[in-house]
Each structure stands twice: as structure tokens, then as C-alpha cells.
C-alpha positions as CSV (number, residue, x, y, z in Angstrom):
1,X,-19.2,23.1,-8.8
2,X,-19.1,22.5,-5.1
3,X,-15.8,22.4,-3.2
4,X,-15.1,19.4,-0.9
5,X,-14.2,20.7,2.5
6,X,-11.7,18.5,4.3
7,X,-12.9,17.0,7.6
8,X,-10.4,18.0,10.2
9,X,-11.0,14.9,12.3
10,X,-10.5,12.6,9.3
11,X,-7.4,14.5,8.2
12,X,-6.0,14.2,11.7
13,X,-6.9,10.5,11.9
14,X,-5.3,9.7,8.5
15,X,-2.1,11.7,9.5
16,X,-1.9,9.7,12.7
17,X,-2.4,6.4,10.9
18,X,0.4,7.5,8.5
19,X,2.8,8.0,11.4
20,X,1.8,4.9,13.3
21,X,0.6,2.3,10.7
22,X,2.5,3.1,7.5
23,X,5.2,0.5,8.0
24,X,2.8,-2.2,8.9
25,X,0.4,-1.5,6.0
26,X,3.3,-1.4,3.5
27,X,5.0,-4.5,4.8
28,X,1.8,-6.5,4.7
29,X,1.1,-5.4,1.1
30,X,4.6,-6.1,-0.1
31,X,4.2,-9.6,1.3
32,X,1.1,-10.1,-0.8
33,X,2.2,-8.5,-4.1
34,X,5.9,-9.2,-3.9
35,X,6.8,-5.9,-5.5
36,X,8.0,-2.8,-3.6
37,X,6.9,-0.2,-6.2
38,X,3.4,-1.8,-6.6
39,X,3.0,-2.1,-2.9
40,X,3.9,1.6,-2.3
41,X,1.4,2.6,-5.0
42,X,-1.4,0.5,-3.4
43,X,-0.7,1.9,0.1
44,X,-0.7,5.5,-1.2
45,X,-4.0,4.8,-2.9
46,X,-5.4,3.3,0.3
47,X,-4.6,6.4,2.3
48,X,-6.1,8.6,-0.4
49,X,-9.2,6.5,-0.3
50,X,-9.5,6.9,3.4
51,X,-9.7,10.7,3.0
52,X,-12.8,10.3,0.8
53,X,-14.4,7.2,2.5
54,X,-14.0,8.0,6.2
55,X,-16.0,11.3,6.1
56,X,-18.9,9.3,4.8
57,X,-18.6,6.0,6.7
58,X,-16.8,7.2,9.8
59,X,-13.3,6.7,11.1
60,X,-12.8,2.9,11.6
61,X,-12.1,1.5,15.0
62,X,-8.9,0.0,13.7
63,X,-7.5,2.4,11.0
64,X,-4.4,0.3,10.3
65,X,-6.5,-2.8,9.6
66,X,-8.8,-0.9,7.3
67,X,-5.9,0.6,5.4
68,X,-4.2,-2.8,5.1
69,X,-7.3,-4.4,3.7
70,X,-7.8,-1.5,1.2
71,X,-4.2,-1.7,0.1
72,X,-4.2,-5.5,-0.3
73,X,-7.5,-5.3,-2.3
74,X,-5.8,-2.8,-4.7
75,X,-2.8,-5.1,-4.9
76,X,-5.0,-8.1,-5.7
77,X,-6.8,-6.1,-8.4
78,X,-3.5,-5.2,-10.0
79,X,-2.3,-8.8,-10.0
80,X,-5.5,-10.0,-11.5
81,X,-5.2,-7.4,-14.3
82,X,-1.8,-8.8,-15.1
83,X,-0.2,-5.5,-14.2
84,X,2.9,-7.3,-12.9
85,X,4.4,-10.4,-14.4
86,X,6.5,-12.9,-12.5
87,X,9.6,-11.9,-14.4
88,X,9.2,-8.4,-12.9
89,X,8.8,-9.4,-9.3
90,X,11.9,-8.2,-7.5
91,X,11.2,-9.7,-4.1
92,X,10.4,-13.0,-2.4
93,X,11.1,-15.5,-5.1
94,X,12.5,-17.6,-2.4
95,X,9.9,-19.4,-0.3
96,X,9.4,-18.1,3.2
97,X,11.4,-20.4,5.6
98,X,9.7,-21.8,8.6
99,X,10.7,-20.2,11.9
100,X,13.6,-22.2,13.4
101,X,13.1,-21.1,16.9
102,X,10.1,-20.1,19.1
103,X,11.7,-16.7,19.7
104,X,11.8,-15.6,16.1
105,X,9.1,-13.1,15.3
106,X,7.3,-13.6,11.9
107,X,6.3,-9.9,11.6
108,X,6.1,-8.3,8.1
109,X,7.6,-5.0,9.4
110,X,10.7,-6.9,10.6
111,X,11.0,-8.5,7.2
112,X,10.9,-5.1,5.6
113,X,13.5,-3.7,8.0
114,X,15.9,-6.5,7.1
115,X,15.3,-6.0,3.4
116,X,16.0,-2.2,3.6
117,X,19.1,-2.8,5.6
118,X,20.6,-5.8,3.8
119,X,24.5,-5.7,3.8
120,X,24.5,-5.9,0.0
121,X,23.2,-2.3,0.0
122,X,25.4,0.8,0.7
123,X,24.8,2.6,4.0
124,X,23.3,5.6,2.1
125,X,20.9,3.3,0.3
126,X,19.9,1.6,3.6
127,X,19.2,4.9,5.2
128,X,17.2,6.2,2.2
129,X,15.1,3.0,1.9
130,X,14.5,2.9,5.7
131,X,13.2,6.5,5.7
132,X,11.1,5.9,2.5
133,X,9.6,2.5,3.3
134,X,9.6,2.2,7.1
135,X,8.9,5.8,7.9
136,X,6.8,6.7,5.0
137,X,8.7,9.8,4.0
138,X,8.4,11.1,0.4
139,X,11.4,11.3,-1.8
140,X,11.5,15.1,-1.3
141,X,11.5,14.7,2.5
142,X,14.2,12.0,2.4
143,X,16.3,14.3,0.1
144,X,15.8,17.2,2.5
145,X,16.8,15.1,5.5
146,X,20.3,14.5,3.9
147,X,20.7,17.8,2.1
148,X,20.7,16.4,-1.5
149,X,18.5,17.1,-4.5
150,X,15.3,15.3,-5.0
151,X,16.7,13.8,-8.3
152,X,19.8,12.5,-6.5
153,X,17.7,10.9,-3.8
154,X,15.3,9.4,-6.3
155,X,18.2,7.9,-8.2
156,X,19.6,6.5,-5.0
157,X,16.3,4.9,-4.0
158,X,15.8,3.5,-7.5
159,X,19.3,2.0,-7.5
160,X,18.7,0.4,-4.1
161,X,15.4,-1.2,-5.3
162,X,17.2,-2.5,-8.5
163,X,19.9,-3.9,-6.3
164,X,17.4,-5.8,-4.3
165,X,16.0,-7.2,-7.5
166,X,19.3,-8.1,-9.0
167,X,20.7,-9.6,-5.9
168,X,17.5,-11.5,-5.3
169,X,17.5,-10.3,-1.7
170,X,14.8,-12.4,0.1
171,X,12.0,-10.6,2.0
172,X,12.4,-12.4,5.3
173,X,14.0,-12.4,8.7
174,X,17.4,-14.0,8.3
175,X,18.1,-17.4,10.0
176,X,19.4,-17.4,13.5
177,X,23.0,-18.0,12.3
178,X,22.8,-14.8,10.1
179,X,20.8,-12.7,12.5
180,X,23.7,-11.0,14.5
181,X,25.4,-9.6,11.4
182,X,22.2,-8.6,9.7
183,X,20.7,-7.0,12.8
184,X,23.9,-5.0,13.4
185,X,23.4,-3.3,10.0
186,X,19.8,-2.4,11.0
187,X,20.8,-1.0,14.3
188,X,23.7,1.0,12.7
189,X,21.1,2.7,10.3
190,X,18.8,3.6,13.2
191,X,21.7,5.0,15.2
192,X,22.9,7.0,12.2
193,X,19.5,8.5,11.8
194,X,19.4,9.5,15.4
195,X,22.8,11.0,15.6
196,X,22.1,13.0,12.3
197,X,19.0,14.4,13.9
198,X,20.4,14.9,17.4
199,X,23.0,17.4,16.1
200,X,22.4,18.3,12.5
201,X,25.7,18.3,10.5
202,X,24.7,21.5,8.7
203,X,21.9,24.0,8.7
204,X,20.5,26.6,11.1
205,X,18.9,24.3,13.6
206,X,20.8,22.3,16.2
207,X,18.3,19.4,16.2
208,X,16.5,17.7,13.4
209,X,13.4,16.7,15.3
210,X,11.9,14.8,12.4
211,X,15.0,12.5,12.2
212,X,15.1,12.0,16.0
213,X,11.5,11.0,16.1
214,X,11.8,8.6,13.1
215,X,14.8,7.0,14.8
216,X,12.9,6.7,18.1
217,X,9.9,5.1,16.3
218,X,12.2,2.6,14.6
219,X,14.0,1.7,17.8
220,X,10.7,1.2,19.6
221,X,9.4,-0.9,16.7
222,X,12.5,-3.1,16.8
223,X,12.2,-3.5,20.6
224,X,8.6,-4.5,20.2
225,X,9.6,-7.1,17.6
226,X,12.8,-8.3,19.3
227,X,12.3,-7.6,23.0
228,X,15.0,-10.0,24.2
229,X,17.8,-8.8,22.0
230,X,20.3,-6.8,24.3
231,X,21.6,-4.7,21.4
232,X,18.1,-3.6,20.4
233,X,17.3,-2.8,24.0
234,X,20.6,-0.9,24.4
235,X,19.9,1.2,21.3
236,X,16.5,2.2,22.5
237,X,17.9,3.0,25.9
238,X,20.6,5.1,24.3
239,X,18.2,7.1,22.2
240,X,15.8,7.7,25.2
241,X,18.6,8.8,27.6
242,X,20.3,11.1,25.0
243,X,17.1,12.6,23.7
244,X,15.8,13.2,27.2
245,X,18.0,16.4,27.3
246,X,16.6,17.8,24.1
247,X,14.7,20.7,25.5
248,X,17.6,21.9,27.6
249,X,20.3,21.9,24.9
250,X,19.5,25.5,23.8
251,X,18.8,28.7,25.6
252,X,15.7,30.7,25.0
253,X,17.6,32.8,22.4
254,X,18.6,29.5,20.6
255,X,22.2,29.5,21.7
256,X,23.9,26.2,22.5
257,X,24.1,25.0,26.1
258,X,26.6,22.4,27.1
259,X,25.8,19.7,29.7
260,X,27.5,21.8,32.4
261,X,25.1,24.8,31.7
262,X,21.8,22.9,31.2
263,X,18.9,23.2,33.6
264,X,18.4,19.6,34.5
265,X,14.8,20.3,35.6
266,X,14.1,20.6,31.8
267,X,15.2,17.1,31.1
268,X,12.6,14.5,30.4
269,X,12.8,12.5,33.6
270,X,10.2,9.9,32.5
271,X,12.3,9.1,29.5
272,X,15.4,8.9,31.8
273,X,13.5,6.4,34.0
274,X,12.5,4.3,31.0
275,X,16.0,4.4,29.5
276,X,17.7,3.5,32.8
277,X,15.5,0.5,33.3
278,X,16.3,-0.7,29.7
279,X,20.1,-0.1,30.4
280,X,20.0,-2.5,33.3
281,X,18.2,-5.0,31.2
282,X,20.7,-4.7,28.3
283,X,23.8,-4.9,30.6
284,X,22.7,-8.4,31.8
285,X,24.1,-9.7,28.6
286,X,27.8,-10.5,28.9
287,X,29.9,-9.1,27.4
288,X,27.7,-6.0,27.0
289,X,27.4,-4.6,23.4
290,X,28.3,-1.2,22.2
291,X,24.8,0.3,22.4
292,X,24.4,-1.0,26.0
293,X,27.7,0.6,26.9
294,X,26.9,3.9,25.2
295,X,23.5,3.9,27.0
296,X,25.2,3.3,30.3
297,X,27.4,6.3,29.7
298,X,24.3,8.4,28.9
299,X,22.7,7.1,32.1
300,X,25.6,8.2,34.3
301,X,25.2,11.7,32.8
302,X,21.5,11.7,33.3
303,X,21.5,10.4,36.9
304,X,24.1,13.0,38.1
305,X,22.3,15.7,40.1
306,X,24.7,18.4,38.8
307,X,27.6,18.7,36.4
308,X,30.1,18.8,39.2
309,X,28.7,15.6,40.7
310,X,29.1,13.6,37.4
311,X,31.1,10.4,38.0
312,X,33.7,11.0,35.3
313,X,35.8,8.1,36.5
314,X,32.9,5.7,35.9
315,X,32.3,7.3,32.4
316,X,36.0,6.9,31.5
317,X,35.9,3.3,32.6
318,X,32.9,2.6,30.5
319,X,34.7,4.2,27.5
320,X,37.6,1.9,28.2
321,X,35.2,-1.0,27.7
322,X,33.5,0.6,24.7
323,X,36.8,1.2,22.8
324,X,37.5,-2.5,23.1
325,X,34.0,-3.5,21.7
326,X,33.9,-0.7,19.1
327,X,37.4,0.6,18.3
328,X,36.2,3.7,16.6
329,X,38.2,7.0,16.4
330,X,35.1,8.8,17.6
331,X,34.9,6.6,20.6
332,X,38.6,7.2,21.3
333,X,37.9,11.0,21.1
334,X,35.1,10.8,23.6
335,X,37.1,8.6,25.9
336,X,39.9,11.2,25.8
337,X,37.5,13.9,26.8
338,X,36.2,11.7,29.7
339,X,39.7,11.0,30.8
340,X,40.4,14.8,30.9
341,X,37.3,15.4,32.9
342,X,38.2,12.6,35.4
343,X,42.0,13.3,35.7
344,X,42.5,16.9,34.6
345,X,42.8,18.9,31.3
346,X,46.5,18.1,30.9
347,X,45.9,14.4,30.8
348,X,43.0,14.9,28.5
349,X,45.0,17.0,26.1
350,X,47.7,14.3,26.0
351,X,45.1,11.8,25.1
352,X,43.6,14.0,22.4
353,X,47.0,14.8,20.9
354,X,47.6,11.1,20.5
355,X,44.7,11.1,18.0
356,X,46.0,13.9,15.9
357,X,47.2,11.6,13.1
358,X,43.9,9.8,12.8
359,X,42.6,10.5,9.2
360,X,38.9,10.1,10.3
361,X,39.3,13.0,12.7
362,X,41.2,15.3,10.4
363,X,38.1,17.3,9.5
364,X,36.1,16.5,12.7
365,X,35.5,19.8,14.5
366,X,34.8,18.2,17.8
367,X,38.5,17.2,18.1
368,X,39.6,20.8,17.6
369,X,36.9,22.0,20.0
370,X,37.8,19.6,22.7
371,X,41.5,20.6,22.4
372,X,40.5,24.2,22.6
373,X,38.6,23.7,25.8
374,X,41.4,21.9,27.5
375,X,43.9,24.5,26.3
376,X,41.7,27.3,27.6
377,X,41.4,25.6,31.0
378,X,45.2,25.2,31.1
379,X,45.7,28.9,30.5
380,X,47.3,28.4,27.1
381,X,45.3,31.1,25.5
382,X,47.1,31.5,22.2
383,X,47.0,27.8,21.4
384,X,43.3,27.7,22.5
385,X,42.5,30.6,20.2
386,X,44.0,28.7,17.2
387,X,42.2,25.5,18.1
388,X,38.8,27.4,18.4
389,X,39.5,29.0,15.0
390,X,40.1,25.5,13.5
391,X,36.9,24.1,15.0
392,X,35.0,27.2,13.7
393,X,36.3,26.5,10.2
394,X,35.3,22.9,10.3
395,X,31.9,23.2,12.0
396,X,28.8,23.2,9.7
397,X,26.0,23.7,12.1
398,X,25.1,27.4,12.7
399,X,24.2,26.9,16.4
400,X,27.5,25.2,17.1
401,X,29.4,27.8,15.0
402,X,27.8,30.6,17.1
403,X,28.9,28.8,20.3
404,X,32.5,28.4,19.1
405,X,32.6,32.0,18.0
406,X,31.5,33.1,21.4
407,X,34.2,31.1,23.1
408,X,36.7,32.6,20.8
409,X,35.5,36.1,21.6
410,X,35.9,35.4,25.3
411,X,39.6,34.7,24.8
412,X,40.0,38.3,23.6
């Protein structure tokens, strides 16, 4: 019995098509068969078929179109065989509304994003469905991303799909009147994916590159689909400007480098240029949204030639605006740090201590770490030591823990 040797070129082409085309192929198939589970099965079969057909017929000029056609054919076959009955269809029982404005984009991927991130679903379910359906991750990969068991994540995804069915969530872009609230849920999920990957809450690695890249892909997709939305533009700018520093965040030995210690030559200056242009575009909207303001803060950091030349007064001013738009304890903490950098560690410590009673920050190690740094700079060594110890107890990421332990050792 002969063994089939995989064709490396075909394997690479299928892998690339999975990264770039999965969301489009699945969304187009869901639109036809009106069933998420059946659509997933058909798309997976189409990718498997590509691995056996492309070595014989050649890699198609448009792999995404080929895969979409193959998946839709399988879906039609399943419908003809009566594999799904109308009573089992969990999606799209409502007719597709006509676009109410020329600017609305009737794209199947956009419909799928809004389905995954419907406000009726929990935040955890939105994230899980987004990774599974928009990014094409397996249940095992989604579970690994959020440090839960495969069975837990499988149950979470199943419950989310059942909720879509029970709530009769329509597979469509919401009307203009509902778009701002619904889009905010989508952007919040993408932002959460990015922040989780930018600094992993736990584990040995500082950065989860897979999550960062998934968030970047989704942000670019949204910007392609909604190019005139300032919040979408702001989020893409924020991700670009923040991730531009990725390669400089750790030393060759893997230890953490703060902004003050990073070699700015290692930053991705093409990403900074792209992100800065998008910030200017997003800030044209008045008043600017939270993502545009966060991106503007990132741009000030990225455009400073050195740490000492950072315009901390401008950053503090931007945080003053941001805390009005998005009154979050995390934003208040970051504002306090910026105030301390702009006006001295004593002022910063006062601002931080005013947040001590905030329940959300009770177990947030960055509050203790920021206090420790200001106390160290003020020469209050004993208090700084206690604050570093508290931060070390609360931190879950190994790279951050090593950094905090090093600071603690420096105090003697």
C-alpha cells in the first residue's frame, strides 16, 4: 500500500488560505445553509478536499473562491439529502433587510462578526465564537488561548450557539440605529483579544503572538468593511502602534524591558507610520472615541525620540479626556501614572492612593507595581519593598514576575 506524500506547496497554500480566507468561506456558507454547525462541517470538508485535489489539478488562482464553491456545494448536497430540517435551523429565519444607507456593507463576514458578538451573549461566549468562527481556531486552540480545558470551552461554544438559536439572533448587519451599540461589543472583543495577547495574564511567555495576530487580522477586516467608522479606525491604529514595540519588549535573555529601557530602533516604524496616519483620521471625529484617544496616547509614546523626551503632559491631558469618555478604573490608574511622570512621583503616588479603595484594582498587580516604582523614586525604600512584594504575589506572568523580583532585589 503506497503512502501519499504531502505536497509542501499545496500544504502551504492551504495553510495560507486557512489564515486569510476562513472567515469569508465560512460566512458565505452559513448564509447559504443557515446553520453554523453544518457550515463549519462543510468548510472543514472543503479544506480537506483541497489537500487531495490541488496536488492533482494545481493550486487555483483564487483559493478562497474555490474553497467557497466547494463548501457551498457540500452544503447544498446536505440540504438536498434532508440532513437539516427547517425546525433545526438556528439562524436567519428573519429575512435579510435591504440596506438602509449606501454606506452599509453587505458583507457575509461582517454579518458573522455581529452574530458572534451579539449583546445577548456573554463576553466569554463572544470571544470564544469569534476565535472559533472568525479566526478558524479549533476548540483545543481556543481553550488553550484562555487556559481552560477543552471540555469547558466546547461547552461554552455549544451554549453560545444554542443561545443564538433560542434568541433567534438574526444573521445580519444591524440597522443604522442599532449599529453603534452593537459595533461597540465587536470592538470590545477584538480589543480584549489583543490585550490578552499583548501581555499574557499567566504563563511563561510575555506575549501571546497568536492572539495578537488574530486581533490584528480582525481589526484589519473590520477596517476594510467599515473604513469610515472612527472607532474601528481608532482600534486598528491602537493595535498597530502598541504592537509596533513587540520585538523590543524583552531583552535577548527574555527579561522584560520597560519603555524607558527599550531600543527604539527595534520598533516597527512602518507600523508606527501606518498607525499614526490612522490616528489622525480617527481624531477628525468629534468628540473622539476611546480607541482613538488610546491610539493617540500610543502615538505620543511612539513618536518620542527617547524616553526622556516623551511629552508626558500631553499624555496626561489625553488621559483626562479618556477618563471622561471611558470612566474605567484601569484608565484612572494609567492616568495616575502619566500624571506622576509629568508632575513628579509624589503627585503620581497621591493619584494612585486615591484609587486604593477601587474593588476592580484590589488584585490588579499593576497598581502595586506603579506604587512601588513611585515609592522607590521617592526614596521610601521600606514602603517600596512592601509594594513590590504585593505586586509579585498578584502577578501571574512569569516574565513580569521575574522583572518585579529583580526590582525587589535591587532594593536590598
